[in-house]
Backbone and ligand atoms as CSV (ligand in chain L), in Angstrom:
chain,resi,resn,atom,element,x,y,z
A,1,MET,N,N,-25.066,2.376,20.148
A,1,MET,CA,C,-23.781,2.975,20.150
A,1,MET,C,C,-22.681,1.934,19.360
A,2,GLN,N,N,-21.931,2.796,18.326
A,2,GLN,CA,C,-20.947,1.873,17.446
A,2,GLN,C,C,-19.699,2.049,18.392
A,3,ILE,N,N,-18.979,0.970,18.589
A,3,ILE,CA,C,-17.715,0.698,19.066
A,3,ILE,C,C,-16.826,0.078,18.250
A,4,PHE,N,N,-15.452,0.618,18.047
A,4,PHE,CA,C,-14.614,-0.016,17.118
A,4,PHE,C,C,-13.348,-0.115,17.867
A,5,VAL,N,N,-12.420,-1.096,17.878
A,5,VAL,CA,C,-11.366,-1.449,18.525
A,5,VAL,C,C,-10.109,-1.243,17.715
A,6,ARG,N,N,-9.242,-0.322,18.150
A,6,ARG,CA,C,-7.853,-0.064,17.096
A,6,ARG,C,C,-6.587,0.062,18.181
A,7,ARG,N,N,-5.526,-0.156,17.479
A,7,ARG,CA,C,-4.293,0.117,18.277
A,7,ARG,C,C,-4.180,1.263,18.587
A,8,ALA,N,N,-3.538,1.579,19.801
A,8,ALA,CA,C,-3.496,2.949,20.370
A,8,ALA,C,C,-2.243,3.600,19.840
A,9,THR,N,N,-2.324,4.988,19.917
A,9,THR,CA,C,-1.072,5.731,19.222
A,9,THR,C,C,-0.773,6.695,20.417
A,10,GLU,N,N,0.311,7.458,20.098
A,10,GLU,CA,C,0.962,8.304,21.188
A,10,GLU,C,C,-0.341,9.503,21.568
A,11,ASN,N,N,-0.962,9.924,20.636
A,11,ASN,CA,C,-2.165,10.787,21.033
A,11,ASN,C,C,-3.084,10.315,22.073
A,12,ASP,N,N,-3.123,8.964,22.214
A,12,ASP,CA,C,-4.020,8.490,23.204
A,12,ASP,C,C,-3.702,8.458,24.558
A,13,ILE,N,N,-2.363,8.853,24.964
A,13,ILE,CA,C,-1.614,8.614,26.302
A,13,ILE,C,C,-2.410,9.242,27.266
A,14,PRO,N,N,-2.893,10.492,27.313
A,14,PRO,CA,C,-3.559,11.101,28.438
A,14,PRO,C,C,-4.746,10.314,28.710
A,15,VAL,N,N,-5.718,9.796,27.587
A,15,VAL,CA,C,-6.801,9.054,27.998
A,15,VAL,C,C,-6.374,7.624,28.687
A,16,ILE,N,N,-5.368,7.056,27.913
A,16,ILE,CA,C,-4.860,5.790,28.593
A,16,ILE,C,C,-4.625,5.989,29.997
A,17,LEU,N,N,-4.135,7.028,30.436
A,17,LEU,CA,C,-3.690,7.371,31.688
A,17,LEU,C,C,-4.757,7.437,32.485
A,18,GLU,N,N,-5.894,8.216,32.148
A,18,GLU,CA,C,-7.231,8.275,32.914
A,18,GLU,C,C,-7.930,6.998,33.144
A,19,LEU,N,N,-7.944,6.223,32.147
A,19,LEU,CA,C,-8.327,4.861,32.201
A,19,LEU,C,C,-7.630,3.942,33.150
A,20,LEU,N,N,-6.440,4.149,33.238
A,20,LEU,CA,C,-5.554,3.286,34.037
A,20,LEU,C,C,-6.146,3.669,35.720
A,21,TYR,N,N,-6.457,4.919,35.720
A,21,TYR,CA,C,-6.765,5.326,37.087
A,21,TYR,C,C,-8.216,4.858,37.543
A,22,VAL,N,N,-8.956,4.564,36.503
A,22,VAL,CA,C,-10.247,3.826,36.698
A,22,VAL,C,C,-10.022,2.582,37.198
A,23,LEU,N,N,-9.127,1.989,36.602
A,23,LEU,CA,C,-8.657,0.575,36.939
A,23,LEU,C,C,-8.101,0.401,38.307
A,24,GLY,N,N,-7.602,1.450,38.775
A,24,GLY,CA,C,-7.141,1.388,40.024
A,24,GLY,C,C,-5.633,1.615,40.195
A,25,ARG,N,N,-4.962,1.960,38.942
A,25,ARG,CA,C,-3.559,1.910,38.968
A,25,ARG,C,C,-2.955,3.307,39.948
A,26,PRO,N,N,-1.922,3.343,40.226
A,26,PRO,CA,C,-1.526,4.588,41.120
A,26,PRO,C,C,-1.458,5.773,40.225
A,27,ILE,N,N,-1.977,6.984,40.721
A,27,ILE,CA,C,-2.226,8.000,40.286
A,27,ILE,C,C,-0.969,8.933,40.206
A,28,ALA,N,N,-0.485,9.604,39.123
A,28,ALA,CA,C,0.726,10.384,39.064
A,28,ALA,C,C,0.600,11.165,40.278
A,29,LYS,N,N,1.710,11.568,41.031
A,29,LYS,CA,C,1.799,12.432,42.117
A,29,LYS,C,C,1.818,13.850,41.437
A,30,ASN,N,N,2.722,13.851,40.380
A,30,ASN,CA,C,3.382,15.073,39.930
A,30,ASN,C,C,3.524,15.196,38.362
A,31,ASP,N,N,4.021,16.152,37.812
A,31,ASP,CA,C,4.097,16.394,36.390
A,31,ASP,C,C,5.306,15.281,36.013
A,32,LEU,N,N,6.405,15.051,37.018
A,32,LEU,CA,C,7.370,14.209,36.650
A,32,LEU,C,C,6.866,12.791,36.549
A,33,GLU,N,N,5.981,12.541,37.341
A,33,GLU,CA,C,5.411,11.034,37.167
A,33,GLU,C,C,4.437,10.848,35.945
A,34,ILE,N,N,3.879,11.923,35.753
A,34,ILE,CA,C,3.019,11.883,34.362
A,34,ILE,C,C,3.785,11.659,33.297
A,35,THR,N,N,5.059,12.282,33.207
A,35,THR,CA,C,5.941,12.289,32.277
A,35,THR,C,C,6.653,10.660,32.217
A,36,THR,N,N,6.948,10.369,33.325
A,36,THR,CA,C,7.475,8.963,33.506
A,36,THR,C,C,6.394,8.065,32.985
A,37,PHE,N,N,5.298,7.959,33.314
A,37,PHE,CA,C,4.054,7.046,32.888
A,37,PHE,C,C,3.821,7.218,31.566
A,38,SER,N,N,3.771,8.338,31.113
A,38,SER,CA,C,3.587,8.581,29.600
A,38,SER,C,C,4.805,8.076,28.653
A,39,ARG,N,N,6.010,8.238,29.244
A,39,ARG,CA,C,7.106,7.587,28.348
A,39,ARG,C,C,6.875,5.946,28.590
A,40,GLN,N,N,6.617,5.539,29.475
A,40,GLN,CA,C,6.669,4.036,29.770
A,40,GLN,C,C,5.193,3.460,28.619
A,41,ILE,N,N,4.273,4.306,28.744
A,41,ILE,CA,C,3.085,4.055,27.710
A,41,ILE,C,C,3.697,4.038,26.399
A,42,LYS,N,N,4.341,5.069,26.110
A,42,LYS,CA,C,4.992,5.280,24.677
A,42,LYS,C,C,5.921,4.096,24.195
A,43,GLN,N,N,6.594,3.615,25.270
A,43,GLN,CA,C,7.586,2.470,24.864
A,43,GLN,C,C,6.630,1.250,24.785
A,44,TYR,N,N,5.547,1.082,25.464
A,44,TYR,CA,C,4.600,-0.190,25.487
A,44,TYR,C,C,4.088,-0.106,23.975
A,45,ILE,N,N,3.621,1.029,23.533
A,45,ILE,CA,C,3.177,1.133,22.021
A,45,ILE,C,C,3.995,0.705,21.030
A,46,THR,N,N,5.217,1.286,21.247
A,46,THR,CA,C,6.314,0.949,20.230
A,46,THR,C,C,7.082,-0.246,20.165
A,47,ASN,N,N,6.806,-1.043,21.462
A,47,ASN,CA,C,7.603,-2.510,21.502
A,47,ASN,C,C,6.891,-3.421,20.708
A,48,PRO,N,N,7.517,-4.453,19.872
A,48,PRO,CA,C,6.710,-5.162,19.069
A,48,PRO,C,C,6.222,-6.387,19.923
A,49,ASP,N,N,6.770,-6.620,21.240
A,49,ASP,CA,C,6.167,-7.597,21.986
A,49,ASP,C,C,4.901,-7.272,22.946
A,50,LYS,N,N,4.529,-5.963,22.624
A,50,LYS,CA,C,3.334,-5.420,23.511
A,50,LYS,C,C,2.708,-4.798,22.706
A,51,GLN,N,N,1.337,-4.346,23.332
A,51,GLN,CA,C,0.376,-3.839,22.399
A,51,GLN,C,C,-0.567,-3.199,23.330
A,52,ILE,N,N,-1.162,-1.811,23.054
A,52,ILE,CA,C,-2.325,-1.350,23.614
A,52,ILE,C,C,-3.388,-1.232,22.614
A,53,LEU,N,N,-4.735,-1.834,22.940
A,53,LEU,CA,C,-5.900,-1.732,22.142
A,53,LEU,C,C,-6.869,-0.720,22.770
A,54,VAL,N,N,-7.358,0.126,22.133
A,54,VAL,CA,C,-8.341,1.066,22.669
A,54,VAL,C,C,-9.735,0.844,21.792
A,55,ALA,N,N,-10.818,0.885,22.893
A,55,ALA,CA,C,-12.317,0.900,22.023
A,55,ALA,C,C,-12.621,2.280,22.098
A,56,GLN,N,N,-13.198,2.668,20.893
A,56,GLN,CA,C,-13.682,3.873,20.593
A,56,GLN,C,C,-15.039,4.012,19.991
A,57,THR,N,N,-15.704,5.037,20.667
A,57,THR,CA,C,-17.027,5.362,20.099
A,57,THR,C,C,-16.633,6.572,18.941
A,58,ASN,N,N,-17.727,7.171,18.451
A,58,ASN,CA,C,-17.442,8.063,17.301
A,58,ASN,C,C,-16.526,9.157,17.943
A,59,SER,N,N,-16.723,9.697,19.318
A,59,SER,CA,C,-16.023,10.733,19.676
A,59,SER,C,C,-14.995,10.450,20.758
A,60,LYS,N,N,-15.187,9.303,21.414
A,60,LYS,CA,C,-14.174,9.092,22.573
A,60,LYS,C,C,-13.753,7.670,22.852
A,61,ILE,N,N,-12.644,7.403,23.500
A,61,ILE,CA,C,-12.135,6.338,23.893
A,61,ILE,C,C,-12.597,5.992,25.220
A,62,VAL,N,N,-13.301,4.798,25.194
A,62,VAL,CA,C,-14.116,4.427,26.316
A,62,VAL,C,C,-13.560,2.965,27.043
A,63,GLY,N,N,-12.389,2.449,26.528
A,63,GLY,CA,C,-11.828,1.296,27.226
A,63,GLY,C,C,-10.423,1.079,26.597
A,64,LEU,N,N,-9.743,0.113,27.291
A,64,LEU,CA,C,-8.506,-0.197,26.773
A,64,LEU,C,C,-8.065,-1.707,27.167
A,65,VAL,N,N,-7.170,-2.323,26.488
A,65,VAL,CA,C,-6.553,-3.635,27.075
A,65,VAL,C,C,-5.193,-3.642,26.565
A,66,SER,N,N,-4.385,-3.921,27.487
A,66,SER,CA,C,-2.868,-4.035,27.223
A,66,SER,C,C,-2.434,-5.377,27.013
A,67,LEU,N,N,-1.514,-5.872,26.270
A,67,LEU,CA,C,-1.289,-7.306,25.880
A,67,LEU,C,C,0.370,-7.348,25.632
A,68,ILE,N,N,0.769,-8.625,26.216
A,68,ILE,CA,C,2.326,-8.815,26.139
A,68,ILE,C,C,2.397,-10.132,25.491
A,69,PHE,N,N,3.383,-10.334,24.543
A,69,PHE,CA,C,3.538,-11.879,24.131
A,69,PHE,C,C,4.594,-12.450,24.758
A,70,VAL,N,N,4.464,-13.522,25.589
A,70,VAL,CA,C,5.639,-13.905,26.514
A,70,VAL,C,C,6.062,-15.433,25.904
A,71,THR,N,N,7.457,-15.472,25.926
A,71,THR,CA,C,7.985,-16.646,25.440
A,71,THR,C,C,8.125,-17.448,26.663
A,72,ARG,N,N,7.603,-18.664,26.704
A,72,ARG,CA,C,7.843,-19.488,27.860
A,72,ARG,C,C,8.985,-20.752,27.527
A,73,LEU,N,N,9.490,-21.161,28.605
A,73,LEU,CA,C,10.733,-21.824,28.378
A,73,LEU,C,C,10.537,-23.228,27.706
A,74,ASN,N,N,9.353,-23.916,27.858
A,74,ASN,CA,C,9.037,-25.190,27.443
A,74,ASN,C,C,7.674,-25.065,26.469
A,75,GLN,N,N,7.668,-24.052,25.802
A,75,GLN,CA,C,6.484,-24.007,24.830
A,75,GLN,C,C,6.996,-23.486,23.593
A,76,GLU,N,N,6.647,-24.106,22.426
A,76,GLU,CA,C,7.258,-23.367,21.257
A,76,GLU,C,C,6.499,-22.114,20.841
A,77,LYS,N,N,5.184,-22.205,21.115
A,77,LYS,CA,C,4.259,-21.136,20.863
A,77,LYS,C,C,4.469,-19.793,21.952
A,78,LEU,N,N,3.897,-18.754,21.539
A,78,LEU,CA,C,3.742,-17.678,22.442
A,78,LEU,C,C,2.588,-17.849,23.378
A,79,GLU,N,N,2.550,-17.133,24.586
A,79,GLU,CA,C,1.703,-16.862,25.571
A,79,GLU,C,C,1.172,-15.365,25.348
A,80,MET,N,N,-0.125,-15.046,25.353
A,80,MET,CA,C,-0.534,-13.857,25.390
A,80,MET,C,C,-0.898,-13.332,26.941
A,81,TYR,N,N,-0.326,-12.462,27.413
A,81,TYR,CA,C,-0.564,-11.982,28.864
A,81,TYR,C,C,-1.243,-10.892,28.708
A,82,ILE,N,N,-2.452,-10.691,29.298
A,82,ILE,CA,C,-2.922,-9.193,29.586
A,82,ILE,C,C,-2.913,-8.665,31.078
A,83,PRO,N,N,-2.204,-7.601,30.924
A,83,PRO,CA,C,-1.932,-7.026,32.333
A,83,PRO,C,C,-3.060,-6.106,32.587
A,84,GLU,N,N,-3.686,-5.353,31.725
A,84,GLU,CA,C,-4.663,-4.306,32.081
A,84,GLU,C,C,-5.787,-4.601,31.086
A,85,LEU,N,N,-7.103,-4.510,31.641
A,85,LEU,CA,C,-8.333,-4.373,30.894
A,85,LEU,C,C,-9.359,-3.423,31.564
A,86,VAL,N,N,-9.925,-2.515,31.077
A,86,VAL,CA,C,-10.786,-1.614,31.758
A,86,VAL,C,C,-11.756,-0.959,30.631
A,87,VAL,N,N,-13.015,-0.698,31.167
A,87,VAL,CA,C,-14.044,0.069,30.244
A,87,VAL,C,C,-14.366,1.193,31.241
A,88,ALA,N,N,-14.618,2.327,30.877
A,88,ALA,CA,C,-15.286,3.535,31.602
A,88,ALA,C,C,-16.440,3.150,32.119
A,89,LYS,N,N,-16.695,3.645,33.329
A,89,LYS,CA,C,-17.918,2.999,34.150
A,89,LYS,C,C,-19.017,3.249,33.327
A,90,GLU,N,N,-19.327,4.304,32.684
A,90,GLU,CA,C,-20.743,4.655,32.081
A,90,GLU,C,C,-20.912,3.817,30.857
A,91,TYR,N,N,-19.677,3.202,30.393
A,91,TYR,CA,C,-19.919,2.326,29.131
A,91,TYR,C,C,-20.069,0.873,29.115
A,92,ARG,N,N,-20.061,0.522,30.701
A,92,ARG,CA,C,-20.044,-0.904,30.924
A,92,ARG,C,C,-21.432,-1.466,30.478
A,93,TYR,N,N,-21.253,-2.741,30.353
A,93,TYR,CA,C,-22.386,-3.791,29.745
A,93,TYR,C,C,-23.021,-3.296,28.756
A,94,LYS,N,N,-22.270,-2.735,27.574
A,94,LYS,CA,C,-22.741,-2.492,26.408
A,94,LYS,C,C,-22.019,-3.404,25.651
A,95,GLY,N,N,-21.253,-4.224,25.879
A,95,GLY,CA,C,-20.172,-5.076,24.928
A,95,GLY,C,C,-18.828,-4.658,24.663
A,96,THR,N,N,-18.507,-3.533,25.323
A,96,THR,CA,C,-17.140,-2.987,25.125
A,96,THR,C,C,-15.893,-4.014,25.381
A,97,GLY,N,N,-16.051,-4.518,26.750
A,97,GLY,CA,C,-15.046,-5.345,27.276
A,97,GLY,C,C,-14.931,-6.482,26.150
A,98,LYS,N,N,-16.216,-7.132,25.861
A,98,LYS,CA,C,-16.238,-8.179,25.017
A,98,LYS,C,C,-15.589,-7.964,23.652
A,99,ASN,N,N,-15.755,-6.977,23.089
A,99,ASN,CA,C,-15.245,-6.542,21.976
A,99,ASN,C,C,-13.738,-6.222,22.014
A,100,LEU,N,N,-13.051,-5.862,23.153
A,100,LEU,CA,C,-11.779,-5.692,23.391
A,100,LEU,C,C,-11.045,-7.159,23.593
A,101,VAL,N,N,-11.715,-7.889,24.304
A,101,VAL,CA,C,-11.292,-9.419,24.343
A,101,VAL,C,C,-11.214,-10.225,23.181
A,102,ALA,N,N,-12.381,-10.074,22.421
A,102,ALA,CA,C,-12.580,-10.696,20.992
A,102,ALA,C,C,-11.274,-10.322,20.188
A,103,GLU,N,N,-10.912,-9.021,20.201
A,103,GLU,CA,C,-9.640,-8.635,19.207
A,103,GLU,C,C,-8.590,-9.354,19.708
A,104,CYS,N,N,-8.220,-9.401,21.247
A,104,CYS,CA,C,-7.108,-10.177,21.596
A,104,CYS,C,C,-7.331,-11.553,21.280
A,105,ILE,N,N,-8.202,-12.014,21.238
A,105,ILE,CA,C,-8.413,-13.540,20.921
A,105,ILE,C,C,-7.955,-13.631,19.250
A,106,LYS,N,N,-8.461,-12.679,18.680
A,106,LYS,CA,C,-8.056,-12.714,17.118
A,106,LYS,C,C,-6.577,-12.513,16.917
A,107,ILE,N,N,-6.066,-11.546,17.529
A,107,ILE,CA,C,-4.748,-11.479,17.630
A,107,ILE,C,C,-3.768,-12.685,17.979
A,108,ALA,N,N,-4.352,-13.228,19.110
A,108,ALA,CA,C,-3.712,-14.375,19.606
A,108,ALA,C,C,-3.846,-15.536,18.695
A,109,LYS,N,N,-4.761,-15.516,17.969
A,109,LYS,CA,C,-4.746,-16.808,16.965
A,109,LYS,C,C,-3.951,-16.354,15.733
A,110,GLU,N,N,-3.812,-15.078,15.280
A,110,GLU,CA,C,-2.837,-14.753,14.069
A,110,GLU,C,C,-1.564,-15.148,14.679
A,111,LYS,N,N,-1.123,-14.695,16.017
A,111,LYS,CA,C,0.152,-14.970,16.128
A,111,LYS,C,C,0.442,-16.330,16.907
A,112,LYS,N,N,-0.397,-17.101,16.475
A,112,LYS,CA,C,-0.371,-18.797,16.883
A,112,LYS,C,C,-0.205,-18.671,18.497
A,113,CYS,N,N,-0.502,-17.952,19.320
A,113,CYS,CA,C,-0.420,-18.057,20.712
A,113,CYS,C,C,-1.094,-19.477,21.241
A,114,TYR,N,N,-0.525,-20.021,22.277
A,114,TYR,CA,C,-1.221,-21.340,22.764
A,114,TYR,C,C,-2.166,-20.938,23.706
A,115,ARG,N,N,-2.276,-19.812,24.324
A,115,ARG,CA,C,-3.325,-19.464,25.298
A,115,ARG,C,C,-3.262,-17.986,25.693
A,116,ILE,N,N,-4.307,-17.460,26.269
A,116,ILE,CA,C,-4.253,-16.147,26.792
A,116,ILE,C,C,-4.221,-16.130,28.345
A,117,ARG,N,N,-3.423,-15.450,29.150
A,117,ARG,CA,C,-3.722,-15.644,30.438
A,117,ARG,C,C,-3.664,-14.083,31.112
A,118,LEU,N,N,-4.260,-14.079,32.212
A,118,LEU,CA,C,-4.219,-12.727,32.802
A,118,LEU,C,C,-4.399,-12.920,34.293
A,119,GLU,N,N,-4.331,-11.969,35.112
A,119,GLU,CA,C,-4.607,-12.267,36.655
A,119,GLU,C,C,-5.808,-11.179,36.998
A,120,SER,N,N,-6.455,-11.548,37.817
A,120,SER,CA,C,-7.372,-10.598,38.480
A,120,SER,C,C,-7.694,-10.573,39.851
A,121,GLY,N,N,-7.629,-9.522,40.406
A,121,GLY,CA,C,-7.593,-9.581,42.069
A,121,GLY,C,C,-8.752,-10.014,42.656
A,122,ASN,N,N,-8.440,-10.620,43.782
A,122,ASN,CA,C,-9.675,-11.361,44.536
A,122,ASN,C,C,-10.682,-10.415,44.645
A,123,GLN,N,N,-10.536,-9.163,44.856
A,123,GLN,CA,C,-11.626,-8.000,44.987
A,123,GLN,C,C,-12.557,-7.997,43.946
A,124,ARG,N,N,-12.033,-8.212,42.850
A,124,ARG,CA,C,-12.867,-8.018,41.361
A,124,ARG,C,C,-13.721,-9.010,41.076
A,125,VAL,N,N,-14.717,-9.389,41.935
A,125,VAL,CA,C,-15.606,-10.317,41.751
A,125,VAL,C,C,-16.458,-10.311,40.588
A,126,GLU,N,N,-16.912,-8.945,40.289
A,126,GLU,CA,C,-17.627,-8.691,38.986
A,126,GLU,C,C,-17.054,-9.130,37.810
A,127,SER,N,N,-15.467,-8.601,37.826
A,127,SER,CA,C,-14.790,-9.064,36.657
A,127,SER,C,C,-14.579,-10.573,36.339
A,128,HIS,N,N,-14.494,-11.452,37.574
A,128,HIS,CA,C,-14.520,-12.881,37.479
A,128,HIS,C,C,-15.565,-13.407,36.748
A,129,LYS,N,N,-16.832,-12.698,36.930
A,129,LYS,CA,C,-17.923,-13.424,36.290
A,129,LYS,C,C,-17.910,-12.992,34.744
A,130,PHE,N,N,-17.326,-11.798,34.440
A,130,PHE,CA,C,-17.063,-11.335,33.073
A,130,PHE,C,C,-16.373,-12.408,32.449
A,131,TYR,N,N,-15.120,-12.477,32.874
A,131,TYR,CA,C,-14.177,-13.482,32.424
A,131,TYR,C,C,-14.848,-14.938,32.031
A,132,LYS,N,N,-15.362,-15.339,32.986
A,132,LYS,CA,C,-16.113,-16.800,32.953
A,132,LYS,C,C,-17.186,-16.626,31.826
A,133,LYS,N,N,-17.882,-15.478,31.769
A,133,LYS,CA,C,-18.786,-15.425,30.720
A,133,LYS,C,C,-18.312,-15.557,29.280
A,134,LEU,N,N,-17.083,-15.216,29.108
A,134,LEU,CA,C,-16.397,-15.142,27.926
A,134,LEU,C,C,-15.536,-16.391,27.540
A,135,GLY,N,N,-15.633,-17.147,28.435
A,135,GLY,CA,C,-14.950,-18.669,28.357
A,135,GLY,C,C,-13.799,-18.680,29.068
A,136,PHE,N,N,-13.194,-17.940,29.945
A,136,PHE,CA,C,-12.069,-18.056,30.510
A,136,PHE,C,C,-12.175,-18.967,31.834
A,137,THR,N,N,-11.160,-19.776,32.230
A,137,THR,CA,C,-11.448,-20.553,33.310
A,137,THR,C,C,-10.307,-20.242,34.215
A,138,GLN,N,N,-10.783,-20.431,35.570
A,138,GLN,CA,C,-9.825,-19.997,36.703
A,138,GLN,C,C,-9.034,-21.313,37.067
A,139,HIS,N,N,-7.632,-21.296,37.043
A,139,HIS,CA,C,-6.928,-22.447,37.346
A,139,HIS,C,C,-5.594,-22.300,38.040
A,140,ALA,N,N,-5.559,-20.867,38.810
A,140,ALA,CA,C,-4.382,-20.639,39.489
A,140,ALA,C,C,-4.404,-19.794,40.662
A,141,LEU,N,N,-3.808,-19.792,41.577
A,141,LEU,CA,C,-3.455,-18.666,42.520
A,141,LEU,C,C,-2.418,-17.675,42.241
A,142,THR,N,N,-2.352,-16.381,42.545
A,142,THR,CA,C,-1.383,-15.508,42.171
A,142,THR,C,C,-0.813,-15.305,43.658
A,143,PHE,N,N,0.713,-15.305,43.714
A,143,PHE,CA,C,1.220,-14.877,44.862
A,143,PHE,C,C,2.268,-13.617,44.417
A,144,THR,N,N,2.285,-12.799,45.297
A,144,THR,CA,C,3.276,-11.642,45.133
A,144,THR,C,C,4.013,-11.273,46.292
A,145,PHE,N,N,5.281,-10.681,46.130
A,145,PHE,CA,C,6.194,-10.518,47.365
A,145,PHE,C,C,6.503,-9.108,47.092
A,146,GLU,N,N,6.066,-8.196,47.721
A,146,GLU,CA,C,6.338,-6.788,47.811
A,146,GLU,C,C,7.782,-6.519,48.127
A,147,ILE,N,N,8.412,-5.601,47.210
A,147,ILE,CA,C,9.839,-5.289,47.560
A,147,ILE,C,C,9.940,-3.897,48.085
A,148,GLN,N,N,10.472,-3.797,49.146
A,148,GLN,CA,C,10.540,-2.594,49.953
A,148,GLN,C,C,11.526,-1.590,49.401
L,1,LIG,C1,C,-14.766,-6.364,33.485
L,1,LIG,C2,C,-14.859,-5.146,32.614
L,1,LIG,C3,C,-13.840,-4.730,31.646
L,1,LIG,C4,C,-16.275,-5.662,31.717
L,1,LIG,O1,O,-16.364,-4.805,30.571
L,1,LIG,P1,P,-17.971,-4.237,30.008
L,1,LIG,O2,O,-17.890,-3.715,28.716
L,1,LIG,O3,O,-18.859,-4.098,31.048
L,1,LIG,O4,O,-18.337,-5.972,29.525
L,1,LIG,P2,P,-19.237,-6.431,28.382
L,1,LIG,O5,O,-20.533,-5.447,28.216
L,1,LIG,O6,O,-18.507,-6.467,27.028
L,1,LIG,O7,O,-19.754,-7.814,28.937
L,1,LIG,C5,C,-19.535,-9.187,28.095
L,1,LIG,C6,C,-20.535,-10.092,28.761
L,1,LIG,O8,O,-20.126,-10.191,30.140
L,1,LIG,C7,C,-21.323,-9.976,30.962
L,1,LIG,N1,N,-20.800,-9.170,32.061
L,1,LIG,C8,C,-20.120,-8.095,32.164
L,1,LIG,N2,N,-19.905,-7.695,33.383
L,1,LIG,C9,C,-20.444,-8.610,34.152
L,1,LIG,C10,C,-20.549,-8.851,35.564
L,1,LIG,N3,N,-20.255,-8.017,36.705
L,1,LIG,N4,N,-21.270,-9.844,36.227
L,1,LIG,C11,C,-21.880,-10.880,35.274
L,1,LIG,N5,N,-21.805,-10.676,33.889
L,1,LIG,C12,C,-20.977,-9.622,33.361
L,1,LIG,C13,C,-22.148,-8.930,30.410
L,1,LIG,O9,O,-23.483,-9.348,30.710
L,1,LIG,C14,C,-21.826,-9.695,28.813
L,1,LIG,O10,O,-22.676,-10.828,28.684
L,1,LIG,P3,P,-23.375,-11.199,27.280
L,1,LIG,O11,O,-22.508,-11.466,26.350
L,1,LIG,O12,O,-24.240,-12.603,27.409
L,1,LIG,O13,O,-24.175,-9.922,26.989
L,1,LIG,C15,C,-15.411,-3.848,33.078
L,1,LIG,O14,O,-16.711,-4.100,33.973
L,1,LIG,C16,C,-14.617,-3.150,33.933
L,1,LIG,O15,O,-13.780,-2.296,33.379
L,1,LIG,N6,N,-14.365,-3.443,35.050
L,1,LIG,C17,C,-13.484,-2.587,36.157
L,1,LIG,C18,C,-12.000,-2.761,35.786
L,1,LIG,C19,C,-11.668,-4.372,35.945
L,1,LIG,O16,O,-12.044,-5.057,37.067
L,1,LIG,N7,N,-10.960,-4.856,34.780
L,1,LIG,C20,C,-10.676,-6.253,34.799
L,1,LIG,C21,C,-9.173,-6.227,35.482
L,1,LIG,S1,S,-8.517,-7.862,35.836
């Protein structure tokens, strides 16, 4: 199976939404939310500090990664932060995730980023193995505070 990675376009928004559901992100409750989420994805695609890459076979999109270039206070170089990475279930273990991350690494080098950072929930034990396989190291705990 031939897979290539490219920048997402607005035409990809419905598939991007579907893949975000596979990742476990909130499912739009109604058409208004679909419009809101679609607008946010469009803004993401057009913002120069952000990107969405999709992995595509000949006929369909099977994975995505989103990334943000972050300016840190005490670093001259940018940090690449990856909020989302997901591959459709039936396309896993075929090198798709690795291809997406490889493209991120290529972009990070081009942008002269000093590192790539991401968070992965405690429950995503399988993904942790994937990241370690690709050379990522675990070095932090994440704390969140829910705003009611
Ligand atoms: C994590 C995920 C993106 C990996 O995508 P994938 O396309 O299946 O991964 P690849 O086929 O490119 O695998 C790359 C390497 O990691 C290994 N790997 C992948 N998943 C693995 C697992 N669960 N355990 C051990 N190794 C794993 C592969 O065997 C492969 O090794 P190789 O290079 O020696 O052949 C995919 O499983 C996924 O979408 N999971 C659900 C969403 C998720 O948890 N995303 C991460 C959020 S932080």
